[in-house]
Every structure is written in C-alpha cells, then in structure tokens.
N, C-alpha and C positions, 0 to 999 in steps of 0.2 A: 504494500500500500504506500503510495507516495506520501511525503510528509504533510501535504496539504489535504487534510481529511475531507471526506465527502459529506459528512452529516450536516455540517453547516458550510455554506459556500462563502469563504472569506473574500472572494474576488468580486462578487456582485454580478449583476446581469451584464451581458455584452451589449455593445451599442447597436442601435437599429440602423439598418442600411436601407436606402431608397429602393423599393422593389421595381422590377421591370414592368412594362406596360401590361403584360399578360397576367400579372400576379397582384392580387389585392392585399395579401398578407405581407408581413415584414420579412426581409431577408436578414438573417443574423449570422455573423461569423461564429463558427462552432469552437470558440476558444473561451476559456474561463479567465476572467480578470481584466484589469486595466480599463474599466469602464470609462473613467473620466479622460484618461490620456488617449485611449482609442477613439472615443467619441469626438474629441477636439481635432484629432488628426484626420478623421474621416471628412470633417467639414472642410478642412483646408486642402484636402487631396494630397496630404503629405505623410501618410501612414507608413512608417518605416524610415530607414536612414541610408546613409552612404554605404557603398559596398566596401567590405573589408577584403583586401586582396591577399591571398596566400597561394604561392605558386610552388608547392612542394612536389606535386604529382599531377600531371595534366592528362593522365590516361582517361579516355571517355568512359561513360557508364557502360555496363554490360549490354550486349545486344538483346533485343526482345526474344522471348521464347514463343515461337509461333504456335498457334492452335492449328489442328488439322483443317484443311480446306473444307468448305461446306459440302462439296460432293463426296469427299472422302468420309466425312462424318456420317453422311446419310447411308453410305454403303457399309461402313464398319465403324460404328460409334466408338469414340474413345472411352476407355474405362472411366467411370465417374468415381471421384473420391468423395468420401463422406465429409460432411461439414466438420465433424469431430477431428478427422485426420488433417484437414486443411488448417483448422485453428491450432491444433497441437503443433504442426510443423511451422506455422507462420508466426505465432505469438512471440517466441523468443526474439525475433527481429524487430518487433514493434516496441518503441520506446516512449517513455514519458519525457516531454521537453519542458523544462522549468526556466523561466526568465524572471530574475528578481525575487523578491519576497512577497508573500501574501499581504503583509501589513503595509507594504509600500507600493501597492498597486501592481504586483507582479502578474505574470501570465502563466497558464498551464495549458499545454496542448499535447499533441501526439506527433510521432515521426516514425520512420522505419529505415533500417539498414539496407542499403541498396547495392553494396559491393564489398569485396574482401579488403578494401583499402580503408574502411572505416567511414565511408561517406553516408550521411543520413539526410533524407529529404523531409521537409516539413513545410508549413505555411509561412510566408513572409509576415503575416499579421500576428503570428505567434512570437516571432523574434523581435519585431519592431526594429529599433535602431541599436540593439544590444550587439556587442562584438562577440559574445559567446553565450552559451546556455548550458545548464546542467542537464545531462542526459542519463536517465535511469533505465537499466535493463531489467528483465524479468527476474534474474537471480539476485537482484539487489545491488549489482555493480553500478556505481555512479561515476561518470566521467565528464570531463569538460568537452563541450562541442564548440570548436572555433567556427565562426561564421566565414565560410569561403565567399559567400555573396548572396544577395537577395534580389528578387525581381518582383516588384509590386504588380506589374501588369499580368502576371500569371499566378500571383500570390505564392511564390516559391522561395524557399530558403534552402541552401545547401550547407550542411555542417560537416566538419572533419572531426571525428572522434578517434582518439588513439587507444583508449582503454576498452576495447571490445572484448567481451568474454570469448575465449577460444572456441567454444562449442556452438556459438551463434552463427547460423548461416543466413546470408542476406536473402531478401525476397527476390524471386525472379520477376523481371519486368515482362509484361505482355504487350498487347496492342489494343488500343481502344477502337481503331478502325475495324469495322465488321461486326461490332456489337449490334444486337437487335433488342427491341423492347421485349421483355419477358426473360432475358438471360438471367440466371441466378447469380447473386453477388453476396459477398461477405464483407462487412466493415469491422475492423479491429482498431480500438483506440482506448482512450482514457476519459470517458465522459464523467464529469463531476469528480475527477480524481480517482475513479474506480478503474485501476489499471487492467489492461489486457481484456477489456470487455468486447465480446463478439456479438454482432447482430447480423441477421440474415434478411434477405429480401430479393428483389429483382431489379433489373434496369426498368424503371417505370416510364422513362421518356428520354429522348436524345435531342441533340441540337438546341438545348436550352442556352440562354444567355444570362450571365450575371455580371455585376459590376465589381471590378477588382479594387483593392485598397486605394489605388491612385486614380480611380475614375475610368480606367480602361474597360471596355466591354469585352469580356472573355466569351468566345463562341464555342459551340460544340460541347457544352457542359453535359456531363452524364447525370441524369436525375435518377434517384433511387428511393425506394420506400424502406430500405434498411434503416433502422433507427439511428440517427446521428444527433448528438447533443453537445452542450458546452464541454470542451475538453477533447472532442474528437478531431478538432482541426489539425491537419497535417498527417493524419493517419491514412493507411491504405484502404482502398476499395479493391477487393480481390474477386477474381472469377472463381468458378467451381473447382479449378485445379490449383489455386493458390497463386496465380500470376497477378501482378499489380495492374489494374485497369485505370486507376486515377488516384488523386489525392483529395480526401474529403475536406471541404472548405467552408461551406455555408449550409444553413437550413432555411426553409420558408416556414414561418411560424407567426401566429397571432398570440400564442400563449407564452412564448419564450422557451418552450420545450419542443421536442420532436412531434410534429404533426404528420409524419409520414412522407415528407418531401425534403430530401437532402440533395446536395450538389457536390460533384467531384470534378476537379479539373482533369481532363483526360491525359493519360500518360504520353500519348503521341505528341501532345502540345508541350508537356513538361520536359521530355528527354532532350531535345536540341538546346533548350534554354539552360538546362542543368549542365550539359556538356560545355557550353560557352562559358558558364561561370567557372567550371573546373579548369578550363584551359586558360582563361584570361583574368578571372576575378570579376568579370562584368557580364551582364546578360546581353544577348543579341537575339533579334527576332527576325526571321525571314519575312520578306515583304514583297508583294507583287505590285501594289499601287493602283488598284482598280476598285470601283464601287459598282455593284451589280444588283439586278433585280431578277427574281425568279421568272422564268418563262412559264406562266400558267397556261392551261388549255385555251383560255380566252385570248391571252396575248399571242399564243401560237397561231390561232385562227386569224387574228388581226394582222399577223405578219404574212399570211397566205401560206403557211406551212404548218398545218395542224398537228403534225407528228413530231415537230422539233421540240426538244426539251433542253434545259440548261439555264444559263444566266445571260441576260442582256446587259452589256456594259453601258452604264449610264454616266460614269465619270472616270477619268484617267488622271492620276496625279502626275504633274510634269516632272517631278523628281524621281519617279519610280521606274523600275525596269520594264514594266509593261509599255510605257510610253516609248522607251528606247527600242523596244521590239516592234513598234508600229501598231500596237493595239489601238483601236479607234472607238470612241464613245458616241452614243447617240447624242444629237445636239438638242439641248434645252427641252427635255421631255418631262412634263409633269407626271406625277404618279398615276394619274387617271388616264393617261394616254399610252398608246402602244409605242415603244421605243423603236425608232427607225433610223437607218443610215449608219448605225454603228455595228460593232462585232458582237456576236453571240458566242460565249464560251460553252461548248458542248461536251468537252472532255479535257481532262488533265492527265498527262502521261498515259493516254489511251483509256482511262477509266471514265465512263460517262458521269456527268454531274447533273444534279437535279435542282440545286439552289446554291446560294452564295455560301452557305455553311459548308457544303462539299468542297468548294474552291478554297475556303479559308482553312479547312482541315488539311487539304493537300499541301498548302503553303506552310502552315504553322508546324507541321510535322517534319519539315526540312530545315536544314541549316543555312545560314547566310553563305552565299557563294554556290549553293547547289543549283542545278539546272532543271527546269521544268519544260515540258512540251505541252503547249496549249493547242487544242483543236478548236479553230475559230470558224464561224460561218457568217458571211456577209452577203446579203442579196442572193442567197441561195447557193453561193459557192463556198466550199470548205477548203481550208488550208491549215498548215501547222507552222507554229513559230516556237522557237526556243528562247526561253527567258532565264537569265541568271539572277537569282533572287538577291535582293539588297537588304541591308539592315534598316529596319523600320525607323523613321524619324520619331522623335519623342512626342511630337504634337499630334500624331495620327491616332485616332480612335479614343482619345481621352475627353470625357465630358467636362464641361466647365464646372468649377467648384461651386458647391451650394452656397447661396448668400448667407 
C-alpha cells in the first residue's frame, strides 16, 4: 500500500476540464492531488514545465508485439489468456508514481515499465514540472525516477528508473491501430492509492477527442468502460494478451468518480513521441499540414462520385510538407457546401481512409522525417505523392487559453 492511504483522500478532487462538444459531463484527469496548482495551470494552458534532458541511453523503445492478422485469427484463433494470468504477469511492471507530499499538494498516479533499461511511461499531468518522482514497485522497492522529458500535447512523461527489481519484466507494447469496438481490455493502476488495482471492460468507442494539458486536441483516443478513477492516470490499458494499447489519462464524469467512460491515449501516438524524448530530451510530433473534412455519402454525390470515400482537403498550411508536395485545398468552402477544386485524400500508404482521424493516426504514429505516400484524387483523376513528415509547429492544434 502506498504511503498515501486510500481511506481519506488527502489530495482533494482533481480539476475539471472543459468537455468536448459531444460530451455534456466533465472531463477529469485521473490523477489524485494538486487541485489548486493543477486547476490554475489548466486555465493558463501551462500545465507542466520545461523538459529535463538526460542523454545516457538513446536506444528506442521496444518494437510492438503484433497480434495475428484478422484473417489468421478467424481461421485459427489465438489462444486466449485469462484475465487472472494477464494481471498476474503485468502487475509487477505497473508502478505507483508519487510527486511531492500529500500535505503540500502532491500528486499520485500510475506508470509502467516499458523496457529493460528502466524507462517508465506515465502522464505529463502526473509529473507537472517536477524533475523527478518517487516510483514504487509491487514488492515495495522505491526508486527515484528522473524525468527524461515530458510532452503536454500527448500528456506523456518518460522517466528513467535505475533501481528496478531484477525479476520485473517490462510490459510488451502492442498496436492501437486495428482495434474495434467490443475488444476486451484490462486497466491496471492505483486508483485512490489502492495499488495494482485491475479493472476489466471493452473498447467502448474509438476516434474520440480530448483536450491535453496544454490545450492541444488529442485525436484517436480509445474510450473504455473499464473503471478508471483518480490515481489511474499514467497506467496501462492492456489487451487480452497483456500488450499495452494506451495510457489511461482522463475520465468523463459528472460525479467525480468513474461513470463508465474512460480515455486512453493510444500507444501508436505515444511511441514516436517517447522515442524522440529518449533520443533528444525533447518531444517531436510528425506533421502533415492539412485540414480535412470527411467525404460523407452526401458530399460524394455532390462531387459526382458517389463511391468515393476519404477526406476532402479544405486547408493546407504553407509551412507544412503537404504544401511542398503540391497538395491543393478546396478554395473558400463553407461547411455547408461541397468542397470542390481541391484534393481528396483517399488512402495513406495504400490503406484507405474514411475520415480525418484515419489520416491523423497514420501521421501521428510516424516519426519526424518519415515518408508517407498519399493517394490523392482531383477531378476524378488519382495520383500518388510522397511526403516527408515535418515537426509540428507549436501553435498548431492548440486552443486559446480560457479567460
């Protein structure tokens, strides 16, 4: 049991976050503590602090452990592990992350060991601007976790822990791409300081959007009905085989507790950002530089091609790689009109896209400098262009601070 006992919550309730348009309840960060400090920072859009640079080992995170392809699963389903076996194997790698002291507005969250080099992933809003955190393992081992870097726009923090118990195995990373609603999931964390608590549920929705600590809109969020509460922040969301699908970060609640809607930042989005932090001490975000609108059946009919699906490009940032590659936007198109004269993105790297969330995931799961092939359609003609992804400017995708 962590030193901050669960019977009375010394940290107080977390701050409320502005909900997205589709949600009438409040979005709460699933971290205990720091109500006053966190609330003030959320208003100014300055939650968290400067990156601490530590360059001792720049080896990237382990590669994902892929699940069998859908066709293979249908022909020969993979052996299912029991929830008990997944929890037993995974719990030792799930840690309690403590920043400061309870009486001084400290914070308590969760995290997990991600490789054999002692790197731990957690949420940026758990760490704040602290240069280090106390990391508690299941066997009672307490170690210092040095902050390698934080990224508020994905709510990610990477810690370096030197005192890892020798028998603790890191959690294998999976892929969030390919998830479908109904997939079983397991959340492990420290709600209310109750360490190594496991809850189960399903993927209840995909392609959700939440607001990051710095006001950035994180797309392709995984929604789950596995119970997530204060203290779960930074803990892993696992699939039925124990692979990490995402990092639990927020809940939607009007009561302040779990109402059956939790959110996890997908691991496909986390991985390249974490690798950049490990390599340089600073986050980097792959960027295409387009704004798009889904081609609905009505829009497709308006374009004279009822079978086309994808994204109509409605804006191209002059600073972005899409502009350099010759991608063209429709000219001055209100939301109520059919976008004409610009490019339609119908596939990325040969994979068909249905909406802007698909394009965003294809980009965010890559590193700066990676190449993407866009399949574009304009006036009925299709062509392919290669784009070299750039680092996203700081002003892209960040909402103005609340007054």
